[in-house]
N, C-alpha and C positions, 0 to 999 in steps of 0.2 A: 504494500500500500504506500502511496506517495503522500507524505505529510509536509505541510508548511507550518512552521512555528514563527509567528510574527511578534518579534520582540526579543532582543538579544541580551536581556538582563539575566540575573542569576536564575530566576525561576524559569524563564523561557528556555535557557540553556540546559537546565537540569531535566526539563520535560523532553527537550529535543534529544538529549543523550539517552534518556530512558527508552524512548521510542526507537531510536537508532539501534540500541542494543537488543531490542525485540526483533530486529530484522527489517524494520520499515525503512523506506527510502526517505530520509528527512532532510529538509532544507531549512536553515535558520536564517530569517531575515533580520538585519540589524541596521540602524542608522549609522553607527559608529564605524569608521573605516578601520580603527584599531581592532575592533571585535572581528570584523571580516578577515583581516589579515591573520590574526592570532588563531582563529578556528581553522582556517584553510591551510596555513603554513605549519602550525605547531600542534594542532588538535587540542587547543586550550582556549579558554576565554579569560585571559589574564586581567581584563578590566573588571569583570563582574563576578567571576567564579575562579579566582586564582588558585593554582595548584591542582586543578582537576584535569586529569587526562581524559579527554572526551573520546567517544566512539570513533574509530577511524573512518567509518562511512558517513559521518555527519559532515555536511558542508554548509558554509555560510554564503549568503547572497545579498548584495546591496540593491539589486533591482527587484522591487516588490512584484511586478508583473511576472518576472521570471521565476521568483520563488513560489508563486501561487499556481503557475501553469500546470494543469493536470492534477492538482492536489485533491485527494478524496477526503482528507481531514485537514482542517485549518485550526490551529491553536492561536487564539488572540491573547497575547501575553504582554502587550504594551502597558506602560503605566496608565492608571485610570484616566488621568487628565489628557492623555494622547490617544485614547481608544477611538474617539469620534473622528479625528483627523486621519489617523492611519487607516482605519477600516473603511472610511469613506473612499479613500484612494484605492483600497483593495476591492471595493464593491464593483468598480468599473471593470476590473479584470474577471469578475465572476459572472457578470450578467449574461455572457454568451458561453458559459462553460458547463454543459451538461456532462454527467449527472450532477445534481446539486450536492455539493460537499457538506459534510458535517462541520459546523463551526463550534468550537469549544472555547468559552471565555475562561481564562485563568487569571484575570486581573482582580486584585483584591483592593477595591477602592470605590469611589463614587465620582461621577462627573462633577467637578467643582463649580461649573457654570450653571448647569441645569438641574443639579441635585438628583441625577438619575443613575441607576445601576448600569454596569457595563453591558449586561445582556439586553437591557432595554435599548441602550444606544445601538447595539448591533441590530436589533429588530428594526430600528428606524433607518439605518443606513444600508443594510444589505438588501439584495434583491429578494422579492417576495418568494416564499416557499422554501428558503434555506433553513434547515433545522439547526437550532441553537441550544447548546447545553452549557452548564456551568461546572467547573471543577474547583473544589475548595476543601478546606480542612487543615488539620495541623501538620505542616509539611515544610520544614526548612529545606531550601534548595540543596545545600551542601550535604545534608544527611540523605536526601533522595539520591543524589549523585553517588554517595558512598554505599548505596543499596542497603541502608538500614531499614528494618521493617516499619512501614508507614501505612496509615489508613486514612483515606479521604472520601469525599462524597462527589458523585456526579449527579447533577440535578437538571431536570427538564420538565416542562409542563406535560409533555408526552412521555409516558414511562418507557416506551420503546426507544425513544431517542436517548434517554438516560441509560438504558441498558446497552445501547450501541456504544455510547461513550465509555461505559464500564468495560466493555470488551476491548476497546482500543487501548486503554491505559493499564489494564490489570497485568501484574507480573507476580512472581513468587515472593517479592518483597514490597510491592506497591498494591495494597488491597483497596479496591474501589467499591463503595456501596452506592446503590442507586437511591434517588429521592425525586419527589415531584414538587417540593416547596422551593421553587427557584428564588422567590423573594426572600424567604428566611435564610436560605443557604448563602445567598449573595450578600445580604445585609450583615449577617454574622461575620463573614470574612472581612468585610470592610470596617465595621464598627469596633471590632476587637482591637484594632490598631490604636484607637483613641485610649482605651483602657490600658494598653501596653505602654503608651507614653506616660500615663499617670503612674503605672507601676515603676517605671524607671525613675520618675521624679522622686517617688518615695524612697527608692534605694539610694539615689544620689543624696538625699537628705539624711541618710543613715538610719531610717526607720526599719522596724523589724517585721517579723512574720505575722503578728496580730494584724498590723495595718495592711499588709499585703492581702491576707485572707479576706478582710473586710472589703477591700477595694475590688478584688476579683468577684466576690459574691454580689456586691451591690452594682458593680459594673455590668454583670450579666443581667441583673434585673432591669437595668437601664436600657441595655441593648434590646432585651425582649419587649419592653414597653413600646419602644419605637417600632420594632419589627411588626408587632401585632397591629399597631395603628396603621401600618402600611400594607397589611393584608397577609402577613406571615402566620404560620402556625406556631403557637408558643413552644411546643415540644421540640421543634427543630433546634432551638437554642440550647437544649440540654444534650445535643448530640455532638458529633465530630466537628461540624462546621461552626457550632456555637461554643459550648464549654471546652471542647477539645482544643480548638484553635486559640481560644482565649488563654487557657492555661499555658500553652506552648509559648505564645507571643509575649505574655506578661512575665514569664519566668525564665525563658531560655536565653542563654548568653549570645546566641546567634541572631537574636531579634534586633533589627535596625531601629524599630520604634522604641523598644525598651532602652537600647543604648543611647539614643537621642535624649530620652527622658532622664537618664542618669546624668548626662552632661548638663541638662537644664537644672536638675536638682542640686548640682554642685556649683551652680551660680553662673554658668555660661548663658549668653543670650542665644536666641534661636539662630541668628546669623553666625555666631561663633561656633555653635554646635554642628551646623551644616557645612561649614567651610571645608572645602577639599574633598567632599564626598561625591562620588560619581553616581552612586545608586540613589534612587528615589526613596524617600521615607514617606510612605503613603499616609501615615496617620496625621501628618501636618494638614494637608488639604482636607482629609476626612473629618477632622475635628471641626473645622469651619462649616463643612457641609452638614454634619450631624446636628450642630446647633441650629442651623437654618431650617433643617427638616423638622426638628422638634418644635420650633416656633410656628412653622407652617401648619403642623398637625396638632398643636396644643398638647405636646408631650413634654413632661418635665425631665430634663437631662442635667441634673446638677453636676455630675462628674465631668461630662463633656464641656459644660459651660466653664467650669473652673480651669480645665486644661486649656481651653481657648483663651481664658484670661491670662494664663501664664505664657502661652505661646505668642499672643498678639497684642497684649495690653501691658506687658511688663509687670504683671502682678507677682508679688513674692510668693514662692511655692508654699512656704509655711503659713502664710496668711490664707491661701486658698484652702489648705487643709483645715485650718481653724474655722473658716466660714462653712465648710461642709459639715464639720462636727457639731456646729452650733445651730444648725437648721432646726426648724420646728419638729418636735418628736412625731413620728408616724408609725402606723402599723407596718410590719415587715412585708406582708404579701397583699396583693390586690384582693379586696373582698374579705380580708381578715376581720373577724368580729371586733368591735370596740371593747374596751375594758368592761368586764362584767357580763358581756354577752356570751351566749353559747350558740353554736350552729344549730339550726332547726327550731330555735325559739321564735 
């Protein structure tokens, strides 16, 4: 099978390598000439996945039309802010290319301008009738490349499309579960980056495990509230795409979002913390987008709002924590009985 992976970052490279090692004919499209040269000449992506010896059959391509030509599966792995522009360009190459390829969105973020999920963007810009799925879950690119056992979710509104995606990516170390809650899977993968930034800030401040546990738990509640308001099923957030990816990104040393948060907690400005980094830290744009979505849908997102204050308004991280802790007391769960009440009374 011919596969085109659009986006030469760490995640796109790891997925391209996985598919190439399965025996597929894989082309990796990247904007950066350094990535093209590194992959084709040294079988490495020194810019975004340094030290990883890639599958010998994997090749990189700078020409998007050439990368897409004849592809039966297309993996959209560009940063979320670039999905619309890149895949609009790709759509022109697909309009006259039967049979319709499977398009899999692997971007974990939200369109910062229109507050939309990547799969929704794909549905807008791609020719009608092309099946679209989402791949998400707890999966650091480097560990996938290292073939460490990993479990993720393939979601599509049509379960047959989700199962088709499952078959494309499944290996003996990369287990793919199917799902039909595209909204929940995609929002979970994007919004957990906001909580991971907060977790890093706590770590940078020197706070401990009690604080981290509270943040992750209340962060999941916050993500779920917004997800349900946007049409997701609440149980999706208890699964791999929700709690699984949240735990990984909020605690793992390989998390770019957590690492950025640590720098902020240690007193660096956002500009200082991002200086010299080639890879996109999705949580920065997603924080702004999450706050805007919460306002649009009337959903309270206190953690996201305080992260935004630290990122964009120079609020002191310790003051943000104090303001969160001193909020009005509330019941833990939606619909929980008030003091003295019992369920069923």
